[in-house]
PALUM-188229 format. One record per residue: residue in three letters; x, y, z of N, C-alpha, C in turn. Coordinates in Angstrom, 2 decimals, padded with zeros to 5 digits. Last residue first. Layout:
N
ALA / X / Y / Z / X / Y / Z / X / Y / Z $
...
END
This chain:
103
SER / -013.50 / 029.78 / -030.43 / -012.98 / 031.18 / -031.02 / -013.77 / 032.05 / -029.96 $
CYS / -013.85 / 026.95 / -029.36 / -012.62 / 027.39 / -029.60 / -012.47 / 029.03 / -029.92 $
ARG / -015.77 / 026.01 / -030.04 / -016.02 / 026.23 / -028.54 / -014.53 / 026.90 / -028.25 $
GLN / -016.85 / 025.96 / -032.79 / -017.58 / 026.62 / -032.16 / -016.92 / 026.69 / -030.70 $
GLU / -014.32 / 024.79 / -033.83 / -014.59 / 025.94 / -034.26 / -015.88 / 026.91 / -033.19 $
ALA / -014.58 / 022.52 / -032.84 / -013.37 / 023.17 / -032.29 / -013.97 / 024.57 / -032.85 $
GLN / -016.65 / 021.78 / -034.34 / -017.04 / 021.51 / -032.63 / -016.03 / 022.28 / -032.08 $
ALA / -015.88 / 021.79 / -036.62 / -017.25 / 022.49 / -036.49 / -017.09 / 022.60 / -034.79 $
GLY / -013.81 / 019.48 / -036.44 / -013.53 / 021.09 / -036.96 / -014.45 / 022.09 / -036.44 $
PHE / -015.08 / 017.20 / -035.86 / -014.27 / 017.57 / -035.07 / -013.99 / 019.42 / -035.87 $
ALA / -016.83 / 017.17 / -038.11 / -017.57 / 017.47 / -037.26 / -016.48 / 017.69 / -036.03 $
ARG / -014.34 / 016.58 / -039.96 / -015.29 / 017.77 / -040.33 / -016.05 / 017.98 / -039.13 $
TYR / -013.84 / 014.00 / -038.97 / -012.84 / 015.18 / -038.89 / -013.62 / 016.46 / -038.98 $
ARG / -016.00 / 012.60 / -039.78 / -015.60 / 012.73 / -038.27 / -014.77 / 013.98 / -038.09 $
LEU / -015.41 / 012.37 / -042.80 / -016.63 / 012.94 / -041.67 / -016.59 / 013.32 / -040.58 $
TRP / -013.25 / 011.48 / -043.16 / -013.40 / 013.05 / -043.14 / -014.68 / 013.30 / -042.53 $
PHE / -013.31 / 008.85 / -042.10 / -012.36 / 010.12 / -041.16 / -013.05 / 011.17 / -041.53 $
ARG / -015.20 / 008.15 / -044.05 / -015.74 / 008.26 / -042.23 / -015.17 / 009.10 / -041.55 $
LYS / -013.84 / 008.68 / -046.59 / -014.50 / 009.24 / -045.94 / -015.53 / 008.96 / -044.92 $
ASN / -011.43 / 006.64 / -045.84 / -011.35 / 008.02 / -046.14 / -012.58 / 008.72 / -045.75 $
ASP / -012.76 / 003.86 / -045.50 / -012.46 / 004.26 / -044.53 / -011.81 / 005.49 / -044.40 $
ALA / -013.83 / 003.83 / -048.38 / -014.56 / 004.39 / -047.19 / -014.16 / 004.42 / -046.13 $
SER / -011.97 / 005.86 / -050.98 / -011.92 / 004.97 / -050.03 / -012.76 / 005.47 / -048.81 $
SER / -012.02 / 008.40 / -052.16 / -012.99 / 007.14 / -052.38 / -013.41 / 005.92 / -051.73 $
SER / -011.09 / 011.37 / -051.72 / -010.90 / 009.81 / -051.96 / -012.22 / 009.40 / -052.12 $
GLN / -011.52 / 013.89 / -051.28 / -011.62 / 013.46 / -052.77 / -011.49 / 011.95 / -052.58 $
ARG / -010.39 / 014.20 / -048.47 / -011.20 / 014.64 / -048.87 / -012.28 / 013.86 / -050.07 $
MET / -007.58 / 013.28 / -048.98 / -008.34 / 012.61 / -048.21 / -009.92 / 013.12 / -048.34 $
GLU / -006.84 / 015.31 / -050.48 / -006.82 / 014.10 / -050.87 / -007.45 / 013.15 / -050.64 $
GLN / -007.08 / 017.88 / -048.96 / -007.86 / 017.90 / -050.01 / -007.76 / 016.38 / -050.58 $
ALA / -005.27 / 017.05 / -046.77 / -006.41 / 017.35 / -046.53 / -007.22 / 017.20 / -048.03 $
ARG / -002.95 / 017.44 / -048.38 / -003.14 / 016.13 / -048.04 / -004.72 / 016.09 / -047.54 $
HIS / -002.23 / 020.24 / -048.96 / -003.01 / 019.72 / -050.14 / -003.28 / 017.89 / -049.33 $
PRO / -001.22 / 020.67 / -046.01 / -002.94 / 020.84 / -046.35 / -003.15 / 020.14 / -047.79 $
ASP / 000.96 / 019.46 / -044.43 / 000.66 / 019.73 / -045.96 / -001.12 / 019.46 / -046.32 $
ARG / 001.07 / 020.31 / -041.76 / 002.16 / 020.57 / -042.59 / 001.79 / 020.18 / -043.91 $
PHE / -001.86 / 020.07 / -041.05 / -001.36 / 021.32 / -040.48 / 000.22 / 021.34 / -041.25 $
PHE / -002.11 / 017.43 / -041.72 / -003.06 / 018.60 / -042.42 / -002.26 / 020.00 / -042.32 $
ARG / -001.49 / 015.75 / -039.89 / -000.49 / 015.71 / -040.62 / -001.32 / 017.03 / -041.70 $
ALA / -003.03 / 015.94 / -037.75 / -002.24 / 016.79 / -037.52 / -001.19 / 016.99 / -038.56 $
ALA / -004.86 / 013.60 / -038.70 / -005.23 / 015.11 / -039.12 / -003.82 / 016.08 / -038.58 $
GLN / -003.46 / 011.36 / -037.56 / -003.83 / 012.09 / -039.56 / -003.87 / 012.88 / -039.63 $
ARG / -003.48 / 011.96 / -035.22 / -002.25 / 012.05 / -035.79 / -002.39 / 012.43 / -037.47 $
GLN / -006.54 / 011.69 / -034.91 / -005.39 / 012.67 / -034.18 / -004.32 / 012.74 / -035.09 $
GLU / -005.99 / 008.99 / -035.21 / -007.05 / 010.25 / -036.55 / -006.73 / 011.46 / -035.92 $
ARG / -005.18 / 008.14 / -033.57 / -005.10 / 007.86 / -034.82 / -005.39 / 008.70 / -035.89 $
ARG / -006.78 / 008.57 / -031.09 / -005.38 / 008.79 / -031.36 / -004.75 / 008.74 / -032.75 $
THR / -010.19 / 009.56 / -032.69 / -008.92 / 008.56 / -031.76 / -007.69 / 008.90 / -031.90 $
LEU / -011.93 / 012.46 / -031.44 / -011.32 / 011.44 / -032.77 / -010.26 / 010.69 / -032.22 $
SER / -013.08 / 014.09 / -029.73 / -014.03 / 013.45 / -030.84 / -013.07 / 012.64 / -031.52 $
GLN / -011.73 / 014.33 / -027.49 / -013.06 / 014.06 / -027.37 / -013.96 / 013.37 / -028.43 $
ASP / -009.16 / 015.35 / -028.54 / -009.28 / 014.32 / -027.33 / -010.88 / 013.82 / -027.28 $
ALA / -010.61 / 017.76 / -029.93 / -009.68 / 016.43 / -030.46 / -009.88 / 015.37 / -029.92 $
VAL / -010.56 / 019.51 / -027.83 / -011.84 / 018.84 / -028.73 / -011.47 / 017.81 / -029.42 $
ALA / -007.80 / 019.57 / -026.88 / -009.15 / 019.14 / -026.35 / -010.18 / 018.59 / -026.94 $
GLN / -006.84 / 020.90 / -029.22 / -006.35 / 019.65 / -028.63 / -007.26 / 018.77 / -028.24 $
ILE / -008.24 / 023.69 / -029.46 / -008.30 / 022.54 / -030.15 / -007.79 / 020.68 / -030.05 $
CYS / -006.90 / 024.21 / -026.65 / -008.16 / 024.08 / -026.95 / -008.55 / 023.33 / -028.10 $
ALA / -004.34 / 024.10 / -027.56 / -004.36 / 023.23 / -026.69 / -006.37 / 023.39 / -026.61 $
CYS / -004.41 / 026.19 / -029.37 / -004.06 / 024.98 / -029.78 / -004.47 / 024.39 / -028.58 $
LEU / -005.08 / 028.53 / -028.10 / -005.81 / 028.10 / -028.90 / -005.54 / 026.78 / -029.25 $
ALA / -003.00 / 028.96 / -025.96 / -004.54 / 028.79 / -025.68 / -005.23 / 027.66 / -026.73 $
PRO / -000.86 / 029.35 / -027.95 / -001.14 / 028.31 / -027.08 / -001.96 / 028.03 / -026.82 $
SER / -002.18 / 030.15 / -031.24 / -001.81 / 030.83 / -029.93 / -001.42 / 029.29 / -029.02 $
LYS / -002.27 / 031.41 / -034.38 / -002.20 / 030.28 / -033.42 / -001.88 / 031.25 / -031.79 $
GLN / -002.64 / 033.23 / -036.40 / -003.94 / 033.40 / -035.56 / -003.68 / 032.15 / -034.32 $
LYS / -000.45 / 032.93 / -038.45 / -000.32 / 034.05 / -037.16 / -001.59 / 034.08 / -036.38 $
ARG / 000.79 / 029.88 / -039.09 / -000.07 / 030.85 / -039.07 / -000.08 / 031.77 / -037.63 $
PRO / 002.53 / 027.82 / -038.91 / 003.49 / 029.03 / -039.51 / 002.07 / 030.07 / -039.40 $
SER / 002.65 / 025.29 / -036.43 / 002.30 / 025.76 / -037.67 / 002.74 / 027.34 / -038.40 $
SER / 003.48 / 024.16 / -033.98 / 004.64 / 024.89 / -034.85 / 003.90 / 025.17 / -036.47 $
ASN / 000.81 / 024.42 / -032.69 / 001.90 / 025.30 / -032.10 / 002.95 / 025.60 / -033.13 $
CYS / -000.31 / 021.94 / -034.53 / -000.70 / 023.98 / -034.26 / 000.35 / 024.77 / -033.77 $
ALA / 001.42 / 019.92 / -033.70 / 001.00 / 020.58 / -035.07 / 000.47 / 022.37 / -034.92 $
ARG / 000.71 / 019.63 / -030.58 / 001.62 / 020.20 / -031.38 / 002.19 / 020.61 / -033.10 $
ASP / -001.76 / 019.60 / -031.02 / -001.77 / 020.50 / -030.14 / 000.00 / 020.93 / -030.87 $
ILE / -002.38 / 017.07 / -032.18 / -002.93 / 018.25 / -032.85 / -001.97 / 019.73 / -032.31 $
PRO / -001.03 / 015.27 / -030.62 / -000.35 / 015.70 / -031.90 / -000.90 / 016.24 / -032.47 $
GLY / -000.65 / 016.69 / -027.03 / -001.24 / 015.78 / -028.39 / -000.79 / 016.15 / -029.32 $
ALA / 001.76 / 017.24 / -025.04 / 000.75 / 017.74 / -025.86 / 000.29 / 016.43 / -026.79 $
LEU / 003.62 / 016.40 / -023.02 / 002.39 / 016.22 / -022.71 / 001.26 / 016.63 / -023.80 $
VAL / 006.01 / 017.58 / -024.02 / 005.82 / 016.06 / -024.31 / 004.44 / 015.33 / -023.52 $
ALA / 005.20 / 020.22 / -024.43 / 005.08 / 019.60 / -025.66 / 005.36 / 017.73 / -025.35 $
ALA / 005.75 / 020.80 / -021.48 / 004.30 / 021.04 / -021.93 / 004.12 / 019.95 / -023.33 $
PRO / 008.06 / 018.76 / -020.00 / 007.73 / 019.76 / -020.84 / 006.36 / 019.53 / -021.36 $
ALA / 007.27 / 017.44 / -016.36 / 007.52 / 017.11 / -017.93 / 007.63 / 018.77 / -018.40 $
LEU / 006.88 / 017.88 / -013.89 / 008.10 / 018.36 / -014.29 / 008.41 / 018.42 / -015.98 $
SER / 004.54 / 016.69 / -013.38 / 004.82 / 018.06 / -013.07 / 005.70 / 018.54 / -013.50 $
VAL / 005.14 / 014.04 / -014.23 / 004.20 / 014.85 / -014.69 / 004.53 / 016.20 / -014.80 $
LEU / 006.70 / 013.58 / -011.28 / 007.28 / 013.67 / -013.11 / 006.60 / 014.11 / -013.82 $
PHE / 004.65 / 014.10 / -009.48 / 005.73 / 014.82 / -009.31 / 006.41 / 015.01 / -010.68 $
GLY / 003.09 / 011.44 / -010.20 / 002.19 / 013.20 / -010.56 / 003.40 / 014.29 / -010.05 $
ALA / 004.88 / 009.72 / -009.60 / 004.13 / 010.13 / -011.23 / 003.56 / 011.12 / -011.00 $
LEU / 005.44 / 009.86 / -006.63 / 006.31 / 010.23 / -007.43 / 005.93 / 010.61 / -009.44 $
ILE / 002.39 / 009.23 / -005.82 / 003.02 / 010.94 / -005.80 / 004.14 / 011.26 / -006.82 $
SER / 002.61 / 006.98 / -006.84 / 001.41 / 007.76 / -007.44 / 001.83 / 009.59 / -007.18 $
GLY / 004.71 / 005.47 / -005.21 / 003.90 / 005.37 / -006.66 / 003.54 / 006.83 / -007.18 $
ILE / 003.37 / 006.04 / -002.63 / 004.61 / 006.87 / -003.07 / 004.62 / 006.78 / -004.68 $
VAL / 000.91 / 004.22 / -002.90 / 001.28 / 005.81 / -002.34 / 002.23 / 006.52 / -002.99 $
ALA / 002.63 / 002.08 / -003.44 / 001.52 / 002.21 / -004.21 / 001.10 / 003.79 / -003.91 $
GLN / 003.93 / 001.49 / -001.11 / 004.55 / 001.84 / -002.35 / 004.11 / 002.15 / -003.57 $
ARG / 001.96 / 001.16 / 001.06 / 002.77 / 002.69 / 000.94 / 003.61 / 002.81 / -000.28 $
MET / 000.86 / -001.15 / -000.14 / -000.06 / 000.08 / 000.29 / 001.03 / 001.12 / 000.26 $
END
């Protein structure tokens, strides 16, 4: 029991010392590294919070690539793949939620 308590305290301490970039999700990291002038750490964190609620981790990584290569989003949108179509619908819903909550 004592070891479990010490372990949880130590884990909490280590998390508090970890740099924010390590704890940030893929959307947050991509947003903060994008060249867009409108970005801010608070905005990127908000968008990541919405992504955490609406996209899987895999989908978040896929969406983060759009920040580096916007043309990839266009290719995904026009794809005839059923998987890509499902992703695109979820991505659009995520975008609408992020716009509503984070603006």
